[in-house]
Structures are given as structure tokens and as C-alpha cells.
N, C-alpha and C positions, 0 to 999 in steps of 0.2 A: 242608615239614617243620615240625612244631610245635616252637617253642622251649621250653626249660625254664621260662622266665618265664611264657609263656602257659599252660603246664600247671599251674603253681602258682596262677595267677589262677583258672583253671577249677575246680581242686579247692577253692579257697577259697570260690567262689560256691556250689558244690555243698554244702559244709559248712554255710554259712550258711542255704541254702535248706532243709536238712534239719532245722533247729531244734536241732541238737546243740550242746552246750556243752563247751568244752575243760576240761582239768584246771586250766589257768591261766585264771581268769575274765576277767582284764583284758588288753587288747591295744591298741597304738597302731594307728591306721588312717588312711590318706590316701584321700580321695575327692573328685574334681572340684576339686583344688587346695586343699582344706581339710584340717586335721588334727583327729583326734578320739581320745579315750580311751574305749573301749567295755568295759564290764564286764557279762558275761552270766551268768545263773544259772538253773538249773532247779529249780523249787519242789519237784519230787519228791525232790530230794536236798539242798535248801537251806532253811534256816529264815530267811525274810525277814520282818521286823517293822517296825512304825512306833513311834517314840518321841518324846515331847515333854517330859513332866515327870518329875522324879525322885520318890523316895519321900516327900519333903517337899512335893511339889506345886509345885516350882519348875522352870522350864525348864532343860534340860541346858545349852543354849547352845553347848557345844563337844563335839566328838567325844570328847575325852579324858575329860570328865566322864561321858559315857555308858559309855565303855570301862571306866573305873574301877569304876562301879557294877555293871556286868555281871561284872567280874572278882571282885568281892567275893562274888558268888553262884555262883562257879565256872564262869561262862560267858566266852566270848571274842568280842569284836567283830572280825570279820575284814574287813568292808567297811562303809562308810557313805557317804551322800550327803545333802545337804540335800533335804528332802522336800516342798516346796511353799511357797507364799507366806504371809507372816505379817505381823502388825501390829508396831508399835514395842515393845509389851510381850511380843513373841514368841508371841502368841496366833495360831493358824492363821486365815487370812483366810476360809477356807471350811470345808467338811465335814472333820471329823477323827474317825476311829473307831479305837480302839486296843483290841485283845483283845476285840472285841465290844461295847465301850462307846462310845457317841457322846458325845464331849466338846465338839464344835462342830457345829452344824447346817449343812445345805446352804445355800450362799449363791447365791440366784437373782437378786440385784439386777442392774440394768443401768445403764449410764452412756451418755448420748447425746453425740454429737459426731463429729468426723472421726476416722479411725483413729489419727492421730497424737496426738489429744487424749485418747484412751481408755486408761487404765492397762492393762497387759498382762493382768491377771487377768480384766478385763471385756471383752476382745476376744472376743465371742461367736462360735462356741461355745467355752466353756471345758469342763473335764472333770474326771473322777475316776479316779485310779489306785487299784485295790482288790486285795486279796489274800484268797483263801479258804484252805481247808485244804491243797489241792494244786493250786490254779489261781490265775490272776491275770487282770486285765483293765484296759483303758483304755476309758472310755466317756464320751460327751457328758453334761454335767450333767443336761439334761432327760431323756435316755434312762435315765440311772442312777436318777433320781427315779421314773420310771414303772415300770421293770422290777425295781428293787431286787434285783440279783443277790446270790447268797450271798457273804458276805464277813465276815472277822474284822477286817480293817484297811482303812482308806480315807483318802485325802487328796485334797482338791480344789485344783486350780491352773488356770492358763490363760495363753495360749490353747491349745486343741488344736493340735497340729502336723499330724497326719494323721487324717482322718476317713473311715473306710470306704474307704481307698485313695486319697482325694483330699486334695490340699494345702489347708490352711485358705484360704477364699476371700478373706481380707483381705491375704494375703501377696503381695508384689510381687517378681517374679523378679529385677529389676535394682535392688532397694532399696539405698540408701546407708546405711540404719540398720543398723549392724553392732555386735555385742557378743559377749562370751563368754557361752555359754549352756549349760544342761544340761537333760536331759529323760529320759523313760522311754517305752519301747515294748514291745509284745508280739508274738511271732511265732507262738505257739500258746498253748494253755490254760495252759502251765506255764513257758514260757521267757520271761524278763524281761531286757531290755537297758537298762542305765543308761549314758547317754552324756554326756560333758563335752567341749566344744570346746576345742581347744588354740590357737585363734586367733579373732579377732573375725569374725563372719559374720552374714548376714541370717537372718531367720526362714525365708525360703523355702529357702535352702541347707540350713539345719538340718533342716527337714522333709523335704527331698529325700533326705538321707542316711538317715533312718529308713525312708522308703518304698522308695527305689530300691536302696540298698545292703543294709540289714538286712532288708528285706522285711516291714516292719510295716504292717499295714492301719490301725492306730490308734496314735497316739503323743501324749504330753502334755508340754508345756513346764513345767518346774519353776521356773526363775528364770534371771536373767542379771546381767551387770555384775560387781560384786564379791561378789554373794551366793552363787554356786555354790561348793561345796567337796567334796573327796573325802577319805575316810579309808581307807587300805590299807597295813597294815604290810608287805605283800609288795612294794609299790611305794615304800616309805619316804615315804608321804604321810599327813600329818595337818594338813590345811589349816585355818588359823584363819578364823573367820567374818568377812565383810566389813562386817557391820552390828552389831558388838558381840555377836553371838550368832546361832545358828540357832534357828528355830522347830521345826517338825516335822523329824524325821530318819528316813531309811530306813536300816535296819541289817541286815546279815547276821550271824547269831549261830551260834556252835558251842559 
């Protein structure tokens, strides 16, 4: 006889595999001993954008500053997350495209050394999260450069977590390097999953969650340590930035 618990797990897996998004986009999830906050959105029904600078050309730096500016124009920020790595002046470290305008070019630089010596952004392959009118994608940087998929918004970060169904080759399954992390993955052309870890974990475990639980063939690391943050009035979350400000911000607008 199948228990109620097993039925619930089975139905949950079916729901995730279908790519459907619930009325409440954010949910807590435990997988393989780790805890996650997952917020999923369908671009067919949701307006997801990238933000960096305000009307005066200054970085927003906080979710509150972005929310206030949107409110002044009659819009509401209903969800936000830090949107990729940036420099000390809050300038994106790699490609940044907003509303069709390229404000920072693609970063194809490489740094040599052992994996432990190479900063996360440069652990090749890194990648690009991009948004079109009704579709989104995560793609390796070189592939994005070659294919130039249709997009209105794009942000470059790294490393890639999942690449065409495979875990990034530099990740070690029993790594002791653990941190709070956040990232983004895609399950079909329009469903986007933003994930924040609720405990410290390895890159490998984080990638495994995207691939084996969410079913993402491609996923991208956004940042870690004190850098990740979430904005969600529904969750009473308005995280302050860990580095005196955010650079690029991914926002859901109504």
C-alpha cells in the first residue's frame, strides 16, 4: 500500500517535471540533506527584467531603492534577487544588457591556475542568463557569443552549474568548500527558477539540486557568501546587500 507521504512526493515530482508554476512562486525545499528557497516564474505570465542604474545613472545598490523608483512610476516590485557578479563600483563584471541596450560587453578573459586559485566568475565555462519577450535561457558564454539568441535582457556570471545536463567538470562531489549560494536555471523556454540556499554547501551539491530535483539542463551560478539576497514582500524578505550594495538586480515587476 502506498503511503500518503509517497503520494505527495510523487505528485510533487510530476508537478516539477511538467514545468508548471504555482500561484505562490516561492517555496522552501529540502533535497539530499540541504535546504533551499526556490522561486519559479513563467515568463508567459510574468514580467522579469534586469536593473542596474537609476534614472540618474547611479547603481540602485538596494532592493528598496529599486522598489521605490518603480512605485513612483506606478509599478510594483514583487520579487528580486542579485543578478550576477560585479566590481567594487557595482559595475557588472561581464555582459549586461537591459531593455535591448548593451551596457557592458561580454567578458571572455581567462585566468590560469588551479581551480582553488581561479575566481568563481572565471571557472570556465561561465555563462549568460538571458530573457526574451516570452522566453529565457542559460547558455555557456562561448555558445552565447556564437549563437546570439534573441534577448532583451542578459547578465553574465559564473561558473555554469549545469551544462547540457552535466555537472560542471571542475566541481568535486566531496568538496569541503561550502558557502551560501544562489543561481538560476531553466526547465523550458519560459519557466525560470531562482534558487537561494538556506545553508552552506558545495558547488557540486548546488548543481545537483538544479539538475536532479528541478530538472534543469542548464543552470548558472549568480554569487555566494554574503553577496546573495532576496526581495519578496510575500516572504517578508528585503535582504540588505553584503558588499555595501548590489550590482545587477533581477526583478519581477507588476
